[in-house]
N, C-alpha and C positions, 0 to 999 in steps of 0.2 A: 297325751292328747293336747292340742294347742288351746290357747285361751278362748278363741272364738267358739270352738266346739264345746269347751267346758261351759261357757255361758249359755249356749244353746241347749246344753244337756241338762239344765236345771230341772226340767219337767219330764225327763226321759225315763222310761221304764227299763232301759237297758243299762246294765252295769258297764263301767269303764273296763275295757279289755285288761288293763293292768291290774284290776281288782279281781280278775277271774284266775283261779289256779290253772297252771299250764296243763295239768292232767285231770282237771275237774270232770270233763266229759267222759274220759276213760274210766275214772273212778266210779262215776255214777252207773255206767253200764256194767261195771264189774260187780255191782251189787245184785245184778240179776242172777238167779239160780243157773248154774252150769257155766257161767262165763269164766269163773276163776279156775276151773279145771278143764277147760276146752281151749287149747292153744290156738285153734283156728278162729273161734269166736273172739277170743282175746286179741288176736292179731288184727282182725277187722275193726275192733273197737279202738285200738291204738291208731290205726290208719285214719279213722274218722276224726279222732282227736287231733292228730297232727295237721290234717288239712284244715280243720276248724281254726287252729292256731295261726295258720297261714292266711286264711281268708278274713279273719276279723280285722287285722291291720289294713288289708287291702280295701275292705268295705269303708273304713273310716278315711282312707286316702282318697277314694272316689268321692265321698261326701265332702271332704275338705276342698277338693278341686271344683266340685259343683258350686260350692259357696263362693269360691274365689273367682271363677270364670263365668258363672251363670250359663254354662253350656254343658252338655253331656260329655264327661271325660272319656278319653280314648280307652282307658282300662275297663270301662263299663262292659264292653263286649266280652273281654276275657273273664270278668267277674261273673257275668251271666252264664257263660259256659261252665265255669268251675262250680258255681252255685247249683246248677242243675245236676251236675255229676255228683256233688256231695249229697244232695237230696235223694238221688237214686240209691246211693250207697247206704245212706241212713235207713231208707225204707227197706232195702233188702236185708240188712242186718237185723232189724227189729222183726221183720216178717219171718225170717228164719227162726229167731228165738220163739216167737209166738206160736209158730207151727209146731216146734218141738215141745213147747209147754202144753199145747192143746192135745198133742198125741199122748203124752204121758198121762195127762188127766183122763183122757178117754180110755186108755188101756187099763188104768187103775180102776175106773168105774166099771169096766166090763170084765174085770178079773183076768186081763189078758197080758199082764206084764211078764209073768213067767214064760208064757208061750212066745212072746216077742223076744225075750232074752235068749231062749233056746234057739230060735230061728237065726238070730244075729250071730250067736256063737257057732252055729253050724256053717254059716257063710264065712265067718272069720277063719274057721279051721281050714277051709278049702283054699283060702287066699288071704294071706296076711295083709291087713288093711287098717291103716292108722285111724281113719274116720270111723270105721265100724268098732274099733277098740274103744274109742271115746264113747260111742253110743252105748256099748255094753256096760262100761263102767258107770255111766249115768243111770241106767236102769237098775244096776246093782245098788247104787246109792239109794234110790227110791225104795227098793225092796227092803233095804236095811233101815230106812227111816222114812216112813210113810207121811210124816209131817211135811216133807218136801212138797207133796202134792198140794196141800193146803196153801203153802207159800207160793207155789207156782200160780195158783188161782188168784191169790191176792195180788201178786205182781202183774199178772195179766190184766186185772182190772185197773191197776194203777196206770198202766201205759195205754189203756183203751182209747181215751180221748186224744192224747198226743199222737198216737199212732194213726187214728182215724183222720186227723187233720193232715198229717204227713201223707197218708195214702191218697187223700183227696187232691192235694196239689201234685203229687207224683203222677196220678192218672191224667190230670190235665196236661202236664208237661210232656209225658211220654206217649200218651195215647190220643191226646187232643179230644178227649171226651169227658163227660161228667162221671165221677165215680159212682158205680152201681147202676148207671144208665147209659149203656153203650150207644144207644140211638140218639142221645143228646150231645151235640157237639159242644166242646168247651168254648167259652166266650172269647178269650184271648190267650190261647195256650202259648206259654213261653214269653209273654210280655211282662216285663218287670220294671217297676219304677223305684228309683233310689229312695229308700226310707230316709226321712229328714232328721232322724234321731241317731241312727247307727250306720247308715250307708248300705245295709243289706238290701237286696232287691225284693220289693213287695209284689207278690202274685195274688190275684184276686181269687177268693173262694166263692164259687157260685154253683147253684144246682139246677139252673135252667128256669127257675121260678123267681129267685131273688139272690142278691149278694149276701154272703155271710161275713164279709169283711176281707181282710188281707192277711197273708202269712208270708214270712220270709225265712231264709235259711237260718238267720240268727234266732228267730222265734223257736224254730225246731230244736236247735242246739241248746237253747236255754231251757226248753221244756224237758229235755233229757237231763241236763245238769240239775234241774230243780226237783227231780223225782225224789220223793220222801217215802220210802217203804215202811217207815215206822208209823206213819199216819194211817187213818182208815181209808180204804180205797172207795171209789164211787160205788154207790149202791145201784140196784136195778132201776129204780125210778130215775136217778140221775142219768144213767146211760140211755134209757129209753127216751128221755126228754132230749138229750143231746142228739141221738139218732134221728128223731123226728125233725129237729131243727135243721140238721144237715141235709136231710133228704127232701124237706119241704112237705112232709106228710101232713095232710089235712089243710094245706094252704089253699085258699081260694082267692084268685086275683079279683080286685075290685072291678 
C-alpha cells in the first residue's frame, strides 16, 4: 500500500491486505462442521477466498485513484458488479451450511436421523449419487458422535449476526426490498459508495424505519475471517436484541 493510504489508514478498522493470510477466509470457513469432508462446500469456500484475494487489491486501487483524481474511477463499475456477485456467493454458501446444520439439529431432536439415513441410502442404492453419498456420511458421523449436534448449534449461533447482516444486504441488492418485509422497497438497492478506508463499496442497511449504518464486501469477508468458534456464542438475549434492532420492532417515529 502506498504512503498516502498508509497515512490515511492510521484510524482504519481494516487490516492491510498484506497482513491478511492468503487463505484466511478459506481456513475460517473450513472450521465449520462438514466443510472439511465435503468437497463441494470446500470448493465453494476456496472460490470465495480466491475472489476475495482478487477484490481487495482492486478496492484499494479504486480508493487510491479516487484520492488522486477526486472523481469516480472507471473501475468502480466493475468493482460494483464483482462485489455484488461475491456477496451473493457468500450468502448462498452460508445459507447452504445453515440449512444443513438446522436439518441435522431438527432430525436429531425428533429422533429422525436413522430414518433420514435409511431414506438417503435407499435413494443412493437406486442411483449412484456423489452428493447423496456425502450427506449419508455426514449423518453417519453425527450418529457416531452426537456431540457434533451441539457443535453445530454453537456454530450456527456464532454466524447468526454476520449472516443476518449479509442476508439483509443481499435481499436489498437482489430483490430490491427490505429483508423480512417484501412490501417495503429498499431505499437505494445496488447503490454503493467507495469506503474511504478500504475502497470496498458501502451499501446502506435500512429497514424502512431507520438506517442501521453501512456494510461492504470487505466487512462481510472480515466477519467470516474473524469467526472464533472457541469463544462463547451470542446468547438468546443478544440475538433477540439484534433482531429487534434490525427489524425496527417497537420503534415509534417522533
